[in-house]
C-alpha positions, 0 to 999 in steps of 0.5 A: 863823252858828254858836251860841255855845259855853258854856265852863262855868258862870259863877261870879262875874260882878260886880266888887267894890264900892268901899266893900266890905271886904277881909274880906268880899271874901276870904270871898266869893271863898272861898265862891264858888270853894269854897276853904278858909278862909284860902286868899285873900290880897289884897296891895298892890303892895309885897307888904304884906297888905291889912288886912281892915277896909281897903276895896276902893276903897283896894286898887284905888287902890294898884294903879292908881297903883303898877301 
């Protein structure tokens, strides 16, 4: 059996916690992927920007019910 090839270095392996804030998730994504400050914007299915003090669980709930 052939050995598995690695495509590249894994940057982010874990999902965001349900009780984590949107703001902390945005900062973490910018830092992990070396993106400029303010380049990550998380939105609801309606297109409205998610508030930074909202939690990730609420954002997921909106996407599950709408999507």
